[in-house]
C-alpha positions in Angstrom: -302.9 -23.4 83.7 -303.3 -26.9 85.3 -306.7 -28.0 86.4 -307.5 -28.3 90.1 -307.8 -31.9 91.2 -309.2 -32.1 94.8 -308.1 -35.8 95.3 -304.5 -34.9 94.4 -304.7 -31.8 96.5 -305.8 -33.8 99.6 -303.1 -36.4 98.9 -300.4 -33.6 98.8 -301.7 -32.0 101.9 -301.6 -35.3 103.8 -298.0 -35.9 102.5 -296.9 -32.4 103.7 -298.6 -32.8 107.1 -296.8 -36.1 107.7 -293.5 -34.2 107.4 -294.4 -31.9 110.3 -292.5 -32.4 113.5 -295.1 -32.0 116.2 -294.0 -30.7 119.7 -294.3 -33.0 122.7 -296.6 -32.1 125.6 -293.5 -31.2 127.7 -292.3 -28.8 125.0 -295.7 -27.1 124.7 -296.0 -26.6 128.5 -292.4 -25.2 128.6 -293.1 -22.8 125.8 -296.4 -21.7 127.2 -294.8 -20.9 130.6 -292.1 -19.0 128.8 -294.6 -16.9 126.9 -296.6 -16.2 130.1 -293.5 -15.0 131.9 -292.4 -12.8 129.0 -295.9 -11.3 128.8 -295.8 -10.5 132.5 -292.4 -8.9 132.2 -293.4 -6.8 129.2 -296.6 -5.7 131.0 -294.6 -4.7 134.1 -292.1 -2.8 131.9 -294.7 -0.8 130.1 -296.6 -0.1 133.3 -293.5 1.3 134.9 -292.7 3.4 131.8 -296.2 4.7 131.8 -296.1 5.7 135.5 -292.7 7.4 135.0 -294.0 9.3 132.0 -297.1 10.4 133.9 -294.8 11.9 136.5 -292.1 13.3 134.3 -294.1 14.7 131.4 -296.1 17.3 133.3 -292.9 18.4 135.1 -291.0 18.8 131.8 -293.9 20.6 130.0 -294.5 22.8 133.0 -298.2 21.9 133.3 -298.2 21.6 137.1 
């Protein structure tokens, strides 16, 4: 097994990080807004499903 060389490791990490394509500020803002909208839509969907199940389930099971 090869020995660990911290200097070589740091050099390799810097080389790999230089290959990364970083998003622009505009891209970050757009993606953040998209995520927030999707979270709101998912929350509304699950809230509606919860309310419907709270109404339907007792009726179906005859608990009322």
